C-alpha positions in Angstrom: 115.5 87.1 117.0 117.2 85.4 114.0 116.2 86.6 110.6 114.2 84.1 108.6 115.1 84.3 105.0 112.9 83.1 102.1 115.6 80.8 100.9 115.8 79.1 104.3 112.2 77.8 103.9 111.8 74.1 103.1 109.6 74.1 100.0 109.4 70.4 99.1 105.7 69.4 99.3 104.0 66.1 98.8 101.2 67.9 97.0 102.5 69.2 93.6 100.3 72.3 93.9 102.2 73.2 97.0 105.5 73.4 95.2 106.9 76.9 94.4 107.8 78.0 90.9 111.5 78.1 90.0 113.4 81.3 89.7 112.1 84.7 90.6 108.7 84.4 88.9 106.6 83.5 92.0 105.2 87.0 92.2 103.6 86.4 88.7 102.0 83.1 89.7 100.4 83.6 93.1 97.6 86.2 93.0 96.0 85.6 96.4 97.4 84.8 99.8 95.6 81.5 100.0 97.5 80.4 96.9 100.9 80.8 98.5 102.5 77.4 99.5 101.5 76.3 103.0 105.2 76.1 104.0 105.6 79.8 103.4 102.4 80.7 105.3 103.6 78.6 108.2 107.0 80.3 108.2 105.2 83.7 108.3 103.0 82.5 111.1 106.0 81.3 113.1 107.5 84.8 113.0 104.2 86.4 114.0 103.8 84.0 116.9 107.4 84.4 118.1 107.3 88.2 117.9 103.8 88.3 119.3 103.0 90.9 116.6 100.0 89.2 115.2 97.6 91.2 117.5 98.9 94.6 116.4 99.0 93.5 112.8 95.4 92.4 112.9 94.0 95.4 114.7 96.1 98.2 113.4 96.6 97.2 109.7 94.1 94.5 108.8 91.1 96.2 110.1 89.9 93.6 112.6 88.4 94.6 116.0 90.1 93.9 119.3 87.2 91.6 120.1 87.7 89.6 117.0 91.4 89.2 117.8 90.6 88.1 121.4 88.1 85.5 120.1 90.7 84.3 117.6 93.2 83.9 120.4 90.7 82.1 122.6 89.7 79.7 119.8 93.4 79.0 119.0 94.2 78.3 122.6 91.3 75.8 122.9 92.2 74.0 119.6 96.0 74.3 120.1 96.4 76.3 116.9 98.8 78.9 115.8 97.4 82.5 116.1 99.6 83.5 113.2 98.1 80.8 111.0 94.6 81.7 112.0 95.1 85.4 111.4 96.5 84.8 107.9 93.6 82.5 107.0 91.1 85.0 108.3 92.6 87.8 106.2 93.0 85.5 103.2 89.2 85.0 103.2 88.9 88.6 102.0 90.8 87.8 98.8 93.9 89.9 99.7 96.9 89.6 97.5 100.5 88.9 98.5 101.3 92.5 97.7 98.7 93.8 100.1 100.1 91.6 102.8 103.6 92.8 102.0 102.4 96.4 102.5 100.7 95.9 105.8 103.8 94.0 107.0 105.8 97.0 106.0 103.6 99.4 108.0 104.3 97.3 111.1 108.0 97.1 110.3 107.9 93.3 110.2 110.9 93.0 108.0 111.6 89.3 108.8 108.1 88.5 107.4 108.8 90.7 104.4 112.0 88.8 103.7 109.9 85.6 103.5 107.3 87.3 101.3 109.5 89.2 98.9 109.6 86.4 96.3 105.8 86.7 96.0 105.6 90.4 95.2 106.8 92.6 92.4 110.5 93.4 92.9 109.8 97.1 92.8 108.2 96.8 96.3 111.4 95.3 97.7 112.7 98.8 98.5 110.2 98.7 101.5 112.5 96.2 103.2 115.2 97.9 105.3 118.7 96.4 105.3 119.6 94.5 108.4 122.0 97.2 109.6 119.2 99.8 109.5 116.5 97.9 111.2 117.5 98.7 114.8 116.0 97.1 117.8 112.6 95.6 117.9 109.9 98.0 118.9 108.5 97.4 122.4 105.3 95.5 122.3 102.1 97.4 123.3 99.5 95.5 125.2 96.3 95.7 123.2 93.3 96.6 125.4 90.8 93.8 125.7 87.7 95.9 126.3 88.3 98.7 123.8 87.4 97.5 120.3 88.9 99.0 117.2 86.1 98.9 114.6 86.9 97.2 111.4 86.0 98.0 107.8 82.8 96.1 108.0 81.5 98.6 110.6 82.5 101.6 108.5 79.2 103.5 108.8 76.8 103.3 111.5 72.7 106.4 110.4 70.3 109.6 110.7 68.2 112.2 109.2 67.6 114.1 106.0 70.5 116.1 104.3 71.2 119.6 105.6 69.4 122.4 104.0 72.3 124.4 102.7 73.6 125.4 99.3 77.1 124.0 99.1 79.4 124.4 96.1 79.3 121.8 93.4 82.1 119.5 92.4 83.0 121.7 89.4 84.0 124.5 91.8 85.7 121.9 94.0 88.0 120.8 91.2 88.8 124.4 90.4 89.6 125.5 93.9 91.3 122.5 95.4 94.9 121.6 95.5 96.2 120.1 92.3 98.2 117.6 94.3 95.1 116.0 95.7 94.5 112.9 93.7 90.9 112.7 94.9 90.2 116.0 93.1 91.7 114.7 89.9 89.4 111.7 89.9 86.2 113.6 90.4 84.4 113.8 87.1 80.7 112.7 87.3 79.5 113.6 90.8 78.2 117.1 89.9 74.9 116.5 91.7 76.7 115.7 95.0 77.1 118.7 97.3 80.6 119.8 98.2 81.2 120.5 101.9 84.1 122.4 103.4 86.7 120.6 105.4 86.5 123.3 108.1 82.8 122.6 108.5 83.4 118.8 108.8 86.2 119.5 111.3 83.8 121.5 113.5 81.1 118.8 113.0 83.4 116.1 114.5 84.8 118.2 117.4 88.1 118.5 115.6 88.1 114.8 114.6 87.8 113.8 118.2 88.6 110.1 119.1 85.3 110.0 121.0 83.5 110.4 117.6 85.1 107.5 115.9 82.6 104.9 114.6 85.1 102.7 112.7 88.6 102.5 111.3 90.1 101.0 108.2 93.6 100.8 106.8 93.3 104.1 104.9 90.5 106.0 106.6 88.4 106.6 109.7 84.7 107.1 110.0 83.4 109.7 112.5 80.0 110.7 113.9 79.4 114.3 113.0 76.7 116.8 113.7 76.2 119.3 110.9 73.3 121.8 111.0 71.7 119.8 113.8 71.8 116.6 111.7 73.8 113.4 112.5 76.1 112.2 109.7 78.8 109.6 109.2 81.9 111.3 107.9 84.7 109.1 106.3 88.0 110.9 106.3 90.6 109.3 104.0 94.3 109.4 104.9 95.8 111.1 101.9 99.4 110.5 103.0 98.9 106.8 102.8 97.2 107.1 99.4 100.3 108.7 97.9 102.8 106.3 99.3 101.4 102.8 98.5 99.7 100.9 95.8 97.1 99.7 98.3 96.5 103.4 99.2 95.8 104.2 95.5 93.4 101.2 95.4 91.6 102.6 98.4 91.3 106.0 96.7 89.9 104.3 93.6 87.3 102.5 95.7 86.4 105.6 97.7 85.8 107.5 94.4 83.9 104.5 93.0 81.6 104.5 96.1 81.0 108.3 95.8 80.2 107.9 92.1 77.8 105.0 92.4 76.0 106.4 95.5 75.5 109.7 93.7 74.0 107.9 90.7 72.0 105.4 92.7 69.4 106.9 95.2 66.9 104.5 96.7 65.2 104.1 100.1 67.2 100.9 100.7 70.6 102.4 99.8 72.7 104.5 102.1 72.4 108.2 101.0 75.5 110.2 100.4 75.2 113.8 101.6 78.3 115.3 100.1 82.1 115.2 99.9 85.1 117.5 100.7 88.4 117.8 98.9 89.8 120.9 100.7 92.4 118.9 102.7 92.0 115.3 103.6 89.4 113.8 101.2 86.1 113.1 103.0 82.8 111.5 102.0 79.7 112.3 104.1 76.9 109.7 104.5 73.6 109.4 106.4 74.4 108.2 109.9 72.8 104.7 110.5 71.9 104.7 114.2 70.9 101.0 114.1 74.4 99.9 113.2 75.1 97.0 110.9 73.1 93.9 110.5 76.3 92.0 111.4 76.3 93.8 114.8 72.6 93.1 115.4 72.9 89.4 114.5 76.3 88.5 116.1 77.3 91.0 118.7 77.6 89.4 122.1 76.0 92.3 123.8 73.4 93.3 121.2 71.2 96.2 122.4 68.1 94.1 121.3 67.7 90.9 119.4 65.9 91.3 116.1 62.4 90.0 116.0 61.2 87.7 113.3 59.2 90.5 111.8 62.2 92.8 111.8 64.3 90.0 110.2 61.8 89.5 107.4 61.5 93.2 106.8 65.3 93.5 106.6 65.4 90.6 104.1 62.7 92.3 101.9 64.3 95.7 102.1 67.7 94.4 101.2 66.3 92.5 98.2 64.4 95.7 97.1 67.6 97.7 97.2 69.6 95.0 95.3 66.9 94.6 92.5 67.0 98.4 92.1 70.8 98.3 91.6 70.4 95.6 89.0 67.6 97.1 87.0 67.4 100.9 87.2 70.0 101.6 84.5 70.7 100.4 81.0 73.6 98.4 82.5 73.1 96.6 85.9 75.1 97.8 88.9 76.7 94.8 90.7 77.5 95.6 94.3 80.1 92.8 94.7 80.3 92.7 98.5 76.8 91.9 100.0 77.2 90.7 103.6 75.7 91.7 107.0 78.5 94.2 107.7 77.4 96.2 104.6 73.7 96.1 105.4 73.1 99.1 107.7 70.0 99.7 109.8 68.2 102.9 110.7 67.0 103.4 114.3 63.7 101.7 113.3 65.6 98.7 111.7 65.0 99.7 108.1 67.9 98.3 106.0 70.2 100.3 103.8 72.9 98.8 101.6 76.2 100.5 102.1 79.9 100.3 101.0 79.9 100.6 97.2 83.7 100.6 96.9 83.7 97.4 94.9 80.6 98.1 92.8 80.9 97.6 89.0 78.7 97.9 86.0 77.7 94.7 84.2 77.0 94.1 80.5 74.0 95.8 78.9 72.1 92.5 78.5 73.2 91.3 82.0 75.3 88.6 80.5 78.3 87.3 82.4 81.7 88.9 81.9 85.2 87.7 82.9 87.2 90.2 85.0 90.8 90.3 85.9 90.6 90.2 89.7 88.3 88.5 92.3 87.1 90.8 95.1 84.5 90.6 97.8 84.4 88.5 101.0 85.1 84.9 100.3 82.3 83.1 102.2 79.8 85.2 100.3 81.1 84.8 96.7 80.1 81.9 94.4 82.4 79.3 92.9 82.1 80.7 89.3 83.4 84.1 90.5 86.0 82.7 92.9 87.4 80.2 90.5 86.8 81.7 87.0 86.3 85.4 87.7 82.9 85.3 86.0 80.9 88.3 87.1 77.1 88.9 86.8 74.2 90.0 88.9 74.0 86.4 90.0 77.1 87.0 92.2 75.0 89.4 94.3 72.1 86.9 94.3 74.4 84.3 95.8 75.7 86.6 98.4 72.2 87.6 99.4 71.3 83.9 99.7 74.1 83.4 102.3 72.8 86.5 104.2 69.3 85.0 104.3 70.8 81.9 105.9 72.5 84.1 108.5 69.3 86.1 109.2 67.2 82.9 109.7 69.7 80.9 111.8 71.8 83.5 113.6 74.9 81.5 112.4 77.8 83.1 110.7 78.6 82.4 107.0 81.9 80.8 108.0 82.8 79.2 111.3 86.0 77.3 111.8 84.5 75.5 114.8 81.7 73.9 112.9 81.8 70.5 111.1 80.4 72.3 108.1 82.5 75.4 108.2 80.5 77.1 105.4 76.9 77.8 106.3 75.8 77.0 102.8 77.2 73.4 103.2 75.4 73.1 106.6 72.1 74.1 105.0 72.6 71.7 102.1 73.1 68.9 104.6 70.1 70.0 106.7 67.9 69.7 103.6 69.1 66.2 102.8 68.6 65.1 106.4 65.2 66.9 106.7 66.2 68.8 109.8 63.4 70.4 111.8 62.9 74.1 111.2 62.7 74.6 114.9 66.2 73.3 115.3 67.6 75.8 112.7 65.7 79.0 113.9 67.8 81.6 115.7 66.8 80.9 119.3 67.6 84.5 120.3 64.6 85.9 118.4 61.5 86.2 120.5 58.8 83.6 119.8 56.4 84.8 117.1 53.5 82.9 115.5 54.9 83.7 112.1 58.5 82.9 113.1 58.7 79.4 111.7 57.0 80.6 108.5 59.5 83.5 108.0 62.4 81.2 108.8 61.2 78.6 106.3 60.8 81.0 103.4 64.1 82.7 104.1 65.9 79.3 104.1 64.0 78.4 100.9 65.0 81.5 99.1 68.5 81.2 100.5 68.8 77.8 99.0 67.6 78.9 95.6 69.9 82.0 95.6 73.0 79.9 96.4 72.5 77.3 93.6 75.9 76.2 92.3 74.8 76.9 88.7 74.3 80.7 88.3 71.7 80.2 85.6 69.5 78.4 88.2 69.6 81.3 90.6 66.5 83.6 90.5 67.0 87.2 89.7 66.6 89.7 92.5 63.3 91.1 91.2 61.8 87.6 91.6 63.3 87.1 95.0 62.0 90.5 96.2 58.5 89.8 95.0 58.3 86.3 96.6 59.7 87.6 99.9 57.3 90.5 100.0 54.3 88.2 99.1 55.2 86.1 102.1 55.6 89.1 104.4 52.4 90.8 103.3 50.3 87.6 103.2 51.7 85.6 106.2 48.3 85.4 107.8 46.8 83.8 104.6 49.6 81.3 104.0 49.0 77.7 104.8 51.2 76.1 107.5 54.5 75.1 106.1 56.3 71.9 106.6 58.0 71.6 110.0 61.1 70.1 108.2 63.4 71.1 105.5 63.0 68.7 102.6 64.0 67.9 99.0 61.2 70.2 97.8 63.6 73.0 98.5 65.3 72.2 95.2 62.3 73.3 93.2 62.3 77.0 93.7 59.5 77.7 91.2 57.1 75.3 92.9 55.9 77.7 95.5 
């Protein structure tokens, strides 16, 4: 296969924003994959399509499931689209940078793609590209199994029972006894109340890290189902070798420590409990095992064990709002989760919601005023314009994300769907309001009929619309949202019949 070099790409574009900067400064200009000129993205996609490596890249390095990749291929076949283009667009929605793409390409030894991308990354990463003479023959392609999913990062943890009754060593001892080369140990400073668990105990709890115990995989770690002192737990083991050899690995380490620190500080019925951690060998974080899986799985899995009832949906909405308002109000400074979506809302066996994945959580300003940060993070369909465009962070970012989740719970539709006319669910709901669409036409048909179903759907859509207001100052705070939702849930028998249609009254949140 001929090598495609960056200088061989035609960069002339009719749109001035598509033109590349002159010289070797492109890596300073483009912060996100979606900002890279379309000509470059198409060149990357062409290589991925020709080499047929897009599948391995997606499942092995980008954290997508085999089912997601199969669906992507099917959708591209139907619409005569490039699978490479679709994969890059899908990953770009998670606000990944050119450097992160360069690193995952390196792991898959896709040097032709790296040649194309090198102008968009810091030159110090160019050493990852092997010279042509050293590349050797292409690796044989492995047929990815169609029926064996590889769980992605949105299904990291899936619940259980109370923490084990033991007396583990505290983190101060951990820091003193652990290997000084372990960067995880060096980061641990304020988790003194979190029990330390031995690596040997966790190895035994997971049957020596058996593949049969894997709940999910990410680029830098794997989550296992463990049984410790007759208690189910979710054990995330972080691959330390990758942390030491890549910038993305260090970022993952930082996020893992961030998660441990915030979960230790923030204990609530609607937040996933952390049971402990280990630093003896490979760093591990131990969580409560969530037997109900993720809300994403319950809403969108083709073979869901059981469809959520309307009562369960409303309870999940209330519980998630309760957990979020606690994050925003329990300390002097608010905690901002930063990545609220169905994949990070986990369910107990009885469908009680717990917010998980605190790797991107940050503290806001003391007065909850907006602050400008250096980098956008989160999942693109769930983040508002002021954060996406101007990097303005406040608790209203979480409020917006929660509003999109409410739309998903009520309709059973995904936040983003390339096959829809209105790809973003928020845009679809805005149009439904203007056109006064029937509530019955928007309700998730998979939920069993319930006399309060239309009422619950109506109020979830109402709150979703308020929470996703374009102006963050017009979005309600999460305490208000929680109180309103709980009033509806508790007083559903006393509420008057709601309108059968969505209407302009939706714009007046305070009117109900």
